[in-house]
Structures are given as structure tokens and as C-alpha cells.
C-alpha positions in Angstrom: 8.9 -7.3 19.1 7.8 -9.8 16.5 5.1 -12.4 17.4 3.9 -15.2 15.2 0.4 -14.8 13.9 -0.5 -18.2 15.5 0.6 -17.0 18.9 -0.6 -13.4 18.8 -4.1 -13.6 20.3 -3.0 -15.7 23.2 0.0 -13.4 23.8 -2.0 -10.2 24.1 -4.4 -11.7 26.6 -1.6 -11.7 29.2 1.0 -9.2 28.0 -0.8 -6.2 26.5 -0.2 -3.7 29.3 3.5 -3.7 28.5 2.9 -2.4 24.9 1.6 0.8 23.3 1.1 -0.2 19.7 0.5 -3.2 17.4 1.3 -3.5 13.7 -0.5 -6.3 11.8 0.6 -6.5 8.2 1.5 -8.9 5.4 0.6 -10.2 1.9 -2.1 -12.5 3.5 -4.5 -9.6 4.0 -7.3 -12.1 4.8 -5.3 -13.1 7.9 -4.5 -9.5 8.7 -8.2 -8.7 8.7 -9.0 -11.8 10.8 -6.4 -11.0 13.4 -7.5 -7.4 13.5 -11.1 -8.3 14.1 -10.1 -10.9 16.6 -8.1 -8.4 18.5 -11.1 -6.1 18.7 -13.2 -9.0 20.0 -10.5 -10.3 22.5 -10.0 -6.8 24.0 -13.8 -6.1 23.9 -13.3 -2.9 21.8 -16.5 -1.2 20.7 -15.5 0.5 17.5 -18.7 2.6 17.7 -17.7 4.2 21.0 -16.9 7.8 20.1 -15.4 8.7 23.5 -12.8 6.0 23.7 -12.2 4.7 20.2 -11.0 6.7 17.2 -10.7 5.4 13.7 -8.1 6.9 11.3 -7.1 5.9 7.7 -4.4 7.0 5.4 -6.5 9.6 3.6 -7.3 11.3 7.0 -3.6 11.5 7.7 -2.9 13.1 4.3 -5.7 15.6 4.9 -4.7 16.3 8.5 -1.0 15.4 9.3 -1.5 16.2 13.0 -4.6 13.9 13.6 -2.7 10.9 14.8 -0.5 12.9 17.2 -3.6 14.6 18.6 -5.6 11.3 19.1 -2.6 9.5 20.8 -2.2 12.4 23.3 -5.9 12.4 24.2 -6.7 10.8 27.5 -9.6 8.3 27.9 -12.7 9.4 29.8 -12.9 5.9 31.3 -10.5 3.8 33.3 -9.7 1.7 30.2 -7.0 2.7 27.7 -8.1 4.9 24.8 -8.0 3.0 21.5 -6.8 4.4 18.2 -7.4 2.2 15.1 -5.2 3.1 12.1 -6.1 1.5 8.8 -3.3 1.7 6.2 -4.8 -1.0 3.9 -5.6 -0.6 0.2 -3.9 2.8 0.0 -0.4 3.7 -1.1 1.2 6.0 1.4 4.4 8.0 1.4 7.5 8.2 3.7 6.1 11.3 5.4 3.2 9.2 6.8 5.6 6.4 7.9 7.9 9.0 9.7 4.8 10.6 11.3 3.6 7.3 12.7 7.0 6.5 14.1 7.3 9.9 15.7 3.8 9.7 17.2 4.5 6.3 18.8 7.6 7.6 20.4 5.7 10.4 22.1 2.6 8.3 22.8 1.2 8.2 26.3 0.6 5.0 28.3 -3.1 5.8 28.3 -3.6 4.9 24.6 -3.3 1.7 22.5 -2.6 2.2 18.8 -3.6 -0.8 16.6 -2.4 -0.6 13.0 -3.4 -2.9 10.1 -1.7 -2.7 6.7 -1.0 -4.5 3.5 2.4 -6.1 2.8 4.8 -3.4 4.0 7.9 -5.6 3.5 10.7 -6.4 6.0 12.7 -3.3 5.0 9.9 -0.8 5.7 10.9 1.7 8.4 7.7 1.2 10.3 8.2 -2.6 10.3 11.8 -2.3 11.4 10.9 0.2 14.1 8.1 -2.0 15.5 10.3 -5.1 15.4 13.1 -3.4 17.4 10.8 -1.5 19.8 10.1 -2.8 23.3 6.7 -1.1 23.3 5.4 -2.4 19.9 4.1 -5.7 18.7 4.8 -6.7 15.1 2.6 -9.4 13.6 3.6 -10.5 10.1 0.9 -12.4 8.2 2.4 -14.6 5.5 0.5 -16.2 2.7 -0.8 -19.7 3.1 1.4 -22.2 1.1 -0.1 -25.1 -0.8 1.2 -27.6 1.7 -0.6 -25.8 4.5 -3.8 -25.8 2.5 -3.3 -29.5 1.7 -2.9 -30.3 5.4 -6.1 -28.5 6.3 -7.9 -30.3 3.5 -6.7 -33.7 4.7 -7.9 -33.0 8.2 -11.4 -32.2 7.0 -11.5 -35.2 4.7 -10.4 -37.5 7.5 -13.4 -36.3 9.6 -15.6 -37.9 7.0 -13.4 -41.0 6.5 -12.5 -39.9 2.9 -9.1 -40.7 1.4 -7.8 -39.5 -1.9 -4.4 -39.9 -3.6 -1.7 -37.2 -3.3 -1.9 -35.9 -6.9 -5.6 -35.2 -6.5 -5.1 -33.4 -3.2 -2.4 -31.2 -4.7 -4.7 -30.4 -7.6 -7.5 -29.5 -5.3 -5.2 -27.4 -3.1 -4.1 -25.4 -6.1 -7.6 -24.0 -6.5 -7.4 -22.3 -3.1 -6.2 -18.8 -2.5 -3.1 -17.4 -0.6 -5.6 -15.5 1.5 -6.6 -17.2 4.8 -10.1 -15.6 5.0 -11.0 -16.9 1.5 -9.7 -20.4 2.3 -11.6 -20.5 5.6 -14.8 -19.9 3.7 -14.0 -22.5 1.1 -13.1 -25.1 3.7 -16.3 -24.4 5.6 -18.2 -24.8 2.4 -16.4 -28.1 1.9 -17.3 -29.3 5.5 -21.0 -28.4 5.0 -21.1 -30.2 1.7 -19.5 -33.4 3.1 -22.0 -33.3 6.0 -24.7 -34.0 3.5 -22.6 -35.9 0.9 -20.3 -38.4 2.7 -19.6 -40.3 -0.4 -18.4 -37.3 -2.4 -16.1 -38.1 -5.4 -13.2 -36.2 -6.9 -15.3 -34.5 -9.6 -17.8 -33.2 -7.1 -15.0 -31.7 -4.9 -13.2 -30.1 -7.9 -16.5 -28.5 -8.9 -17.3 -27.4 -5.4 -14.1 -25.4 -4.6 -14.0 -22.0 -6.3 -11.0 -21.3 -8.5 -9.5 -18.3 -6.7 -6.9 -17.4 -9.3 -8.8 -14.1 -9.9 -8.0 -13.0 -6.4 -4.4 -12.2 -7.2 -5.5 -10.5 -10.5 -7.6 -8.1 -8.4 -4.7 -7.4 -6.1 -2.5 -6.7 -9.1 -5.0 -4.1 -10.4 -5.5 -2.5 -7.0 -1.9 -2.1 -6.1 -1.0 -1.0 -9.7 -3.7 1.7 -9.6 -2.5 3.1 -6.3 1.2 3.1 -7.0 2.3 0.2 -4.8 5.0 -1.0 -7.2 6.4 -3.8 -5.0 3.0 -5.5 -4.3 1.7 -5.0 -7.8 4.7 -7.0 -9.2 4.5 -9.5 -6.3 0.9 -10.5 -7.0 1.6 -10.5 -10.8 4.2 -13.2 -10.2 1.5 -15.0 -8.1 -0.8 -15.0 -11.1 2.0 -16.5 -13.2 2.6 -19.2 -10.6 -1.2 -20.0 -10.9 -0.8 -20.3 -14.7 -3.0 -17.3 -15.4 -2.4 -15.8 -18.9 -0.8 -12.4 -19.1 -3.5 -11.4 -21.5 -6.1 -12.0 -18.8 -4.2 -9.6 -16.5 -4.1 -6.9 -19.2 -7.8 -7.2 -20.0 -8.6 -7.0 -16.3 -6.5 -3.8 -16.1 -8.3 -2.3 -19.1 -11.7 -3.1 -17.6 -10.7 -1.4 -14.3 -9.4 1.8 -15.9 -12.4 1.9 -18.2 -14.5 1.9 -14.9 -12.4 4.8 -13.5 -12.8 6.6 -16.9 -16.6 6.2 -16.7 -16.7 7.6 -13.2 -14.5 10.5 -14.1 -16.9 11.4 -17.0 -19.8 11.2 -14.5 -18.0 13.5 -12.2 -17.3 16.0 -15.0 -21.0 15.9 -15.8 -21.7 17.3 -12.3 -22.9 14.2 -10.6 -22.0 13.8 -6.9 -19.6 10.9 -6.2 -22.1 9.3 -3.7 -24.8 9.3 -6.4 -22.4 7.7 -8.9 -21.3 5.0 -6.5 -24.9 4.0 -5.8 -26.1 4.0 -9.4 -23.1 2.9 -11.5 -23.5 -0.3 -13.6 -22.2 -2.8 -13.1 -22.3 -2.1 -9.3 -19.2 -1.6 -7.2 -19.0 -3.6 -4.0 -19.3 -1.4 -1.0 -15.9 -2.5 0.4 -14.2 -1.5 -2.9 -15.8 2.0 -3.1 -13.3 3.9 -0.8 -10.4 2.6 -2.9 -12.1 3.6 -6.2 -12.9 7.1 -4.8 -9.3 7.5 -3.8 -8.1 6.5 -7.3 -10.3 9.0 -9.1 -8.7 11.8 -7.2 -5.5 11.5 -9.1 -6.3 9.4 -12.3 -7.7 12.2 -14.5 -9.1 11.5 -18.0 -5.9 12.5 -19.8 -3.8 10.0 -17.8 -6.4 7.3 -18.2 -6.5 7.7 -21.9 -2.7 7.5 -22.0 -2.6 4.3 -19.9 -5.4 2.6 -21.9 -3.5 3.2 -25.1 -0.5 1.5 -23.5 -2.6 -1.4 -22.3 -4.0 -2.0 -25.8 -0.6 -1.7 -27.4 0.9 -4.3 -25.0 -2.0 -6.7 -25.6 -1.3 -6.5 -29.3 2.4 -7.2 -28.8 1.6 -10.1 -26.4 -0.6 -11.7 -29.0 2.0 -11.3 -31.8 4.4 -13.9 -30.3 7.4 -11.7 -31.1 7.8 -10.7 -27.4 7.9 -12.4 -24.1 4.3 -11.6 -22.8 5.3 -12.1 -19.2 8.2 -9.6 -19.5 6.4 -6.9 -21.3 3.3 -7.1 -19.0 5.6 -7.0 -16.0 7.2 -3.8 -17.5 3.7 -2.4 -18.1 2.6 -3.0 -14.5 5.9 -1.5 -13.3 5.5 1.7 -15.4 1.8 2.1 -14.5 2.5 1.7 -10.8 5.3 4.2 -10.9 3.0 6.7 -12.8 0.4 6.2 -10.1 3.0 6.7 -7.3 4.1 9.9 -8.9 0.6 11.2 -9.3 -0.2 10.6 -5.6 2.9 12.5 -4.4 1.9 15.8 -2.9 
């Protein structure tokens, strides 16, 4: 059963007992995360409760294919339902995992609730179609925020402070926002706090205040490309083009990322433990990004990294020559790199 993201939290307050599993997914991962956290809060789920709450990610399923089945068949020690939290985000996973999840939900007991969060699986994904057609599952697609939605939210805040700007400026300001709801929420809150102390703010001040979030999509291109998620890598590359980001900028960001993976691999080969490397590497890697980086170094060896870096440099030279369509050859590069990663991950 499909539920709109705007209606989801209200719906589960009164209808949850009729359902066994929830799938929250989509290209707006900020909204996925917000809804996921709000579900935990709404249902008063203590994620640190070892007796009634189990957390599983894709890597755990790869390491132990039976883990989800075992957890879903385990009864709660309390009167409340046992909760299983399955995180499929930031990792490319194969058909075997999808089939396993579907099979497990079919044999799931009424004593458990499975909550799944994932990136953009797409409407044709088997798990998405299964959840949509199931009378025991709730499907919550999280679509990207469009510029008109962002503009409407901006206008509402500006009206609170009796500020009026022309339409062209509002569109220009809206274009600096992200497609990600969580990032936009923080930016809009920053705007509200600024206007509380600066009620006569002008256009220049507002343009300087709002962070240009075009790099967000570049980071998503890199991440999806490096884990073999072909569809999402190309999807977010097109988003960078829509935001007028140069293809050269994307290539250089890819080179920087794979240089980082290369550096970590060299440290590993020198005998340094991965935890030590993550804590001491310069520049530092954000804690939330570390699991994804650790996953990538498991299959991107130095030989493959050297091969891909040579391709990146070659494509950058071709892009600068003016003899080729830079958008086309970079799209082909992202496609080939993603496919290589996908093949490397395959068991």
C-alpha cells in the first residue's frame, strides 16, 4: 500500500497494527531520514533496546544471509511488537538481498514490525512493487523537493517578516537550495533566525546567507558511482547539469574521492588497522561517511583504482579539448565506472 510522505506519520498512529513492514525510500534521502527518525519517535522505539530492537544493514545481510529471517521470527520479550530496523542506504545491494527481504516478509510473524529505509530504489524495483501491492506493507516514496515547493516555503517565511521580493529574485534564491528536504529545512531555519534579527534584510544579504548546495548532488554522484549504483549515479549527474555545474568539476571530485580510497588502501597494505586509519587520516572523513568508505575499500583495490584514475584524467583532457561533448563523455565515464563497481561487488 502506498502512502504519501505528507500523510504517513498521521496514518501510522491509527493503522499500524494492520501492517507488518514499512519501506521508506526515494531520491530525497533527507526526507527518508526525517521520516525514519520521526517513525521511531512516534512509535516510541528505543533503538538502544537490545531485547526488542534489532538493527541490520546491507553488509550484515551479505555476511549472514539468514540474519533477517532469524530476527523476524524472534518473539518479543515484552507485550509490544519486536522491531527490526533494516538500513539499505548508501550501499549497492544485489537481487539476492531483495529476494531475501521479500521472502522474509512473507513468512514474518505478527509479533514483529520491520522498518526499512533505502535510497532511490525506483518504481520498477521488485521490493517496491511487492510493498505497493501488499496488504501488509506500507510504501512511502520520498520525492525530491522541486523549485516551486522551495519557493513557496521561502515566501511563507518572508511573509512572516513582511518582506516582499520580485519573482525573479525568489526563483534565483530558490535555485540555491537542495533537492534534499533535511538540508533545506536547516537552510530555511537559518533564514528565519537571520530575519528575526535583521527585519530589513536585502537581496544581497539573503543571497549571501543561503548556502549554494550544488555540491550535494556531486557528492551523491561520487557515492553512487563508487558503489555501483548505475541508475542513481546517472540520475544525480543529470541533477548537477540542471544546476549548471561544470562536468570538469564532477571529474575532479571523482578523482579526489578515488585518490582518498587509494591513500587508505596504501595505509591498509602498510599494516595499519582500518579504525586507526579512519581516526587519523587527513583531511578527516566525517563519521557518517566512514561506513561507506570502509565498504568501498573492500572491493576497490589499488590496481582497479589506478585504472580508473587514468580514465578520469584522460576524460578530463578530452573535455578541455573542445573536440568532444563534455556532458556525454563524462556521463559515459560515470556509467562505465558504476558498472565496474557493480561487477566488483558481485559475490
